[in-house]
N, C-alpha and C positions, 0 to 999 in steps of 0.2 A: 733547466733553464724556467723560469717562474712568468706564467702567462698573466699579462697585465688584469686587474678587474674587469668586468663585464656592467658597463654604465646603462640604465635603463634609461628612455624617453623624458625629461623632464625631472629626471634625478638630483638635478643641480638648483631647482626652485623649489621653495618650502612654500606649502601652503597657507594660507592666511589665518588657518585656524591651529596650526603646528604651534605647540607648547613644548618647551623643554620638560621632559620628566625629572621628578625629583630621583637623586639617586637612592641606591637601595641602602638601606642601614640594617647593620648583623649584631647592634647592639641592645643591650635591653634597659639599660638605666642611663643616665646622664654621665658623662666623665668615662665610657666606656670606648670612646672611638676618636678618631681623628686627632688634631692636635691636644685638646684639654686630657685626652689618654697620655699622651708623651709626656704633658706637664705635671701629671699625675705619677707616671713613673720615674721624673728625674726628682720630684717631692720624696718619693720613697726611697729612691737610692739616697739624697743627701740626709734623711733620717736615721738609714741604716748605717752609715758611714759615720753620724755623729754619735749614735748608741753604741757601735762598735768600739768607737776609740774612747769613749767614756769608761766603758764596762773593761778594756784593755788597763785604763789608767786606775781605775781600781783594784783590779789584781795584780796590778803592779806596786803598787803602794803598800798593799797587803804583803806580799812578799815579804817587800823592801824592811818592812815594821816587823815580819816575825823573825827573819834572818838575820836582823841586825843584832838580837841579844842586848842583854843588859850590858851598862858602861860601868 
């Protein structure tokens, strides 16, 4: 069984000087965290898929024209 947390006197009220602290950030440059990081990752994946399709199409055309032979 888990014991309930112990509440100190007056812990439910915040002092008037209490300000929320800024969350800690562990990234060095803009775009390395949060929603901008996920957006950047989606962009990289889309570019990788597009480049992969283009390269495979070029290889397919090269193989097609080299194996077709003269008529």
